[in-house]
N, C-alpha and C positions, 0 to 999 in steps of 0.2 A: 524660657526667656533667651534672648541672645546675649552674648557676652558684651559689656559696655565699653565705651570708649575711654580707656584708662588714662589718657592724658588730660580728660577734663573731667565732669561730674559724673561718678559712677553710678549706674542703675543699682549698684550693690546697695548705696545709702538708701535707697527708697524702701528696703525692708526694715520691720521692725527687729529683726535678729539674723545673724548669720551663721548656720550649723555646718560644722566641719564633721563628717562621719567617718573620717579616715581614723586610721589607728593612731595612738598617741604618739609613736615614733615618727610618722609622717607628719603629723601635726606639728612636733616639735622643730622639724626641719625647716618648714616656713607654713603659712597659712593666709588666707585673705585676712585682712586688718579688721580687728574687732571679732572674729570668728570664735565660736564657742565650740571646743571638741566634746562632741557626743557620739563616740565612735559605735558603729553597729559591729564591729570586730575590733577587739584589742590585739595587740601586738602578738602574743602566743596564739590566739585563735585565727589570726590571718596566716601566720607561718602552719598551723595545722591543715586549714584549708587549702592552702598552696601545695603542700605535701600531698595530700591526698590526690589532688588534681594531677600531679605529676607521677606519683608511684601506683595509684589505685586506678582512679577513672573520673572523669568529669563528672559523672552522674553521681557518684560517693561524694565528691566534694560539694557538690551544689546541694545536697541533701544534708548533710552536716553543716553546711555554710548556712542553709535556711532556718535549721533551728537554731543556731548561734545568733543570727540576726534578729529573729523573731523574740528570742529571750532577752536579748540588749534593748530591743526596741521598746518591750513592754518596761524594763526597767527605768529607760528615760521616760516614758509615759506616767509613770507613777513617781518619778523624782524630778529631773531638769524641767519638765514639760508641765508639771502638775498644776501651777498655779497661772498658766498662762489663759488669757482671756480669749472669748469667742472669735474677736476680730483680729486675733495674732497673725502675722504675715511674716512666715520664716524663710529664707532663703537656704537651700540645702545644697550641698556639693560632695562629691568623692574625688577619686584620681582623675576619673574622665567623665564624670557624669553619667556612670552606668547604673550596674545593679545595685550597690550599696546605697548611694543616694536615694536611686528609684523606689527602693524598699521603704525607706523612711517617709519620702516624699508622699507615696501612695497612702501610708498608714494616717499621716496627719491631715491629708485631704478628707479620708473616709470620716474623720473625727469632726470635720468641719472648719478646720484652719485653712487660711489661704496659702497653703506653702507652694514654693515655687523650686524646681530644679535648675540648678545653674548648668546652661548648655557646654558642654566640653569639661566641666568640671575643674579641678585645680590645674590641671594641664593647660586649659585654654587660658585660665588667668596668669599662669607664670609665662605662657608665650605672649600675652599682652603687656606685662611689667617689662619684659626684656625688650620687647618693641618700643614701648614707650619712653624708656630709658635711652634709647637713640636718639631721641629728639626733644623731649620734654625738658631736660636741663638747658638746652639752648634758649629757653623762653624767657629767662630770667638775667636781670642784670645783678652780678655778684659784686661784692666789697670784699676782698680777700684780706684778712688779717696775717700779717707777717710779723716776725719777731723772733730774736733767738730763744732757744729752750728755756723755759721758766720765765717768760715774759707775761705769765698770768693770762694766756689768750683764750683759753676756755672760760676763765672766771668773767672776762670781758664779754663773751658770747653770752654768758648766762645774764650779765647785768644789761646788755642791750635788748634780750628776750623779754627781762622784767620791764622794761621801758617800752614796750610794745613793738620793737623793731622785729622784722623777719629774720630768724637765725637758722641755719643747716648746720647743725653740729654733727659732723660726720664720725669724729672720736666717740660721742656718746652714741651713736647708733651703732657703732663698731665696737663699742664695750672695750677699747684699748686707746692708749694715749700716744700710739704712733711711734714709739722709739724700742731699742733694744730692752728697755726697763718699763715699757708702757702697759705690760699686762694689768689688770685690775684684780686684787686678791679676791677669789671666791667667786669670780664673774668671767665665765667663759666667753669668748668671742661667738656670736651667732653663725650659721652656716651662711655661705655665700647668698644663697638663695632668700634666705631671711633679711640679710642687710639690703639688698637691693630692694624686696618688698617696701621695708622700712622707709627706704630712700625716696621711692616712689609716692610711697603715702604721703611723706613731710612735702614733697615738692608739688604734688597735685592740689595741695591746699593752701598754697602760697599765691599772692597776689602778684602778676607779672609787672604790674605797673610801679611796684614798691621795690628797692633794693632788698637783696638777700647777703646777709652778713656770714660769711664762712671763712673758717680758718685754713692757710694754706697747707696743702698734705702733698704727699708723694704718692705713686702709684698704688702703694700698699699701705694700708693701715693694719698693723699686726699680720695676719695671714689672710686679710681681705683684700680685693682688688677694688678700687674706685673704677665706677664706669667710665669708659673712654670720652664720651661725650662730656660728661660733667668736668672731666678733669681738662679738657681741651678748653672749655669756655671758660672754667677757673683760672687758666693759666694764661688767657686774654684779658682779663677783666681788670678793674682799678685795683691797686693795692694800697693798703696802709699800713704803717709800719710801728710797732711799739719798741721803743728803745728805753729799757729799763736798767737801772745801775747793777753791775754784777753782783754786788754785796745784797741788793734787795732780791734777785733772781736766786742767788743761793740760799737765802732764809726762804723764800716761798717754795722752793723745791723740797728743802728739808720738811717742810710741813706737809707737802703733798704727798711725799713718798715715806711717811712714817712706817707704812707695812715693810718696807724694805729694811729700815732700820732697826726693826724688831726682829728681823731675821736674816743677820748678817752671813749665815750659810748659803742662803738662796741669793742674795744680792751677790756674793762673790762668785757664785756659780755663774750668774749672768755676765759680770764682768770679764770672766774667762772667754765669753764669745766673742770678746774684742781682741783677744791677742793676735789674731792673724791681721789686724789693721794696725795694731800699735806695738807689738812684740810683747815679749814675755816680761823683760824687765819692767816695762811701763806699768803692765797689769798688775805685777807683783806690787808696785809701787802703791797702787790704787788699793789693792786689797791691805797693804798694811795701815793704810789709813782708817780702813773698816776694823782691822784688828784694834786699833788704838781708840775707838769710837769718835775718831776726828772726822766728823760727817761733814762740817764746813769745808776742811781742807779736801776731802773726797770729791765733793760737789763741784766745788771750783774748779780742780784738776780735770774733772772729767767735762765741764763747760768748756773751759780753755783749750783742752788738746783734742776732744772728740767732737763733742755737740756743736759748739760754735762754728768751727770752720766746716763740718758736712753742711749744716742747717746754710751757711752763706752759699757754700757752692751749689746746693741744689736749688734754692730760691733764685740765685742770679741767673742760674741756666734754664731754668722753667717758667719763670714768672715775667712776661716781656716788659711789663709796666713797672718793675719794682723801681726803677731808677727815678720813676716820677711820683713814687709814693708820699701820701701825706704822712708826715713823721708825728707821733706823740711821744713825750719823755716824761713820764710820770716819776715823781721823786721817790716813790716807793711802791710797793705793791699791795698796801693795805687796803681794805674794802673801800674806803673814800676814794683813794687814788685810782682804784679799779673803777668806780663810778663815774669818776671824772673824765677817766679815757672813754668810757662809753658814752657819755654826753658829747665829747668831741668828736667821736666817730659818727654818730647821728647827724651832728651838724655839717660834717663833712659831706657824708651821703646825701644829704639834702640840698647840697648847693652844686656838688660835682655833675658834671654831663655824663650822660649815659655814655658807655662804651658800643659800638656797633656789635651785633650779635654775631657768633661765630658761625660761618656758613655750615649748612648740614652736610 
């Protein structure tokens, strides 16, 4: 089959199941959305065959590889594929649509299943995703949520999604909250390729006729880069601004960052990263708050001295329509107040005129 138009409905979705036969390490870096990993060579076996190819001969590598592939395909037939009905239609791919996916596709067809091999494999899929992300983000009208750190913007996005609004939550896709303290405990960020695939998959499922709510972000979220076309379109879009009381933001952040409060050593190590911006004396004062367990004092000091000024500079510089932003001022950031903000933003987006698309 030929690779589909990734910007629209994908032919991939027409199959009952997508099978990624690459090694677990290749799969972990990125894969077609929804694909199941059924490797015909695991990581160690792939390394072994590659070493034979380079150090001994292509013939010896192919002979050993064929034995391993046959053994693994048999294991999948008796395990992962054992319960599949006669009419099962899987799509199979490997790195370039070559020998690994070809071997499994051949066996599945011989069994009687309507298996297809993805032309060009993952390499073609990756190329199509990169190309789509140069234009696809420009197809939507974004409503950008702005507001100082601790304004519960992520919670507002969740409340909007729960009410049926279209939401693109970049921080959720990136597994990071976007600041020096934004790493999620026990949750590493995905690879850049994986982040871009998740982003493409989210966008291709959205309706261009309806607004997309998204949080204002900088170029990087943790270690991941936001694609240029999306960033440019966001920065030209309508903005809404959440202005919550400082005390409410402090309380919200203390609740959100309990994992740091439970590990003061890690927290102080992260604070040390800010000494180049604020000087050793200021960072030592922040560390003293942590030593005393004065979390409210620490969070307020960080907001007023670091996060709020930096956020204001960044958003004013990068979001052209911030001066025209629709402003919501919740009394606090309790769940009821967050729900009220979401309702207000839905009403605003329904009546606001569309912003012209950014030229490609």
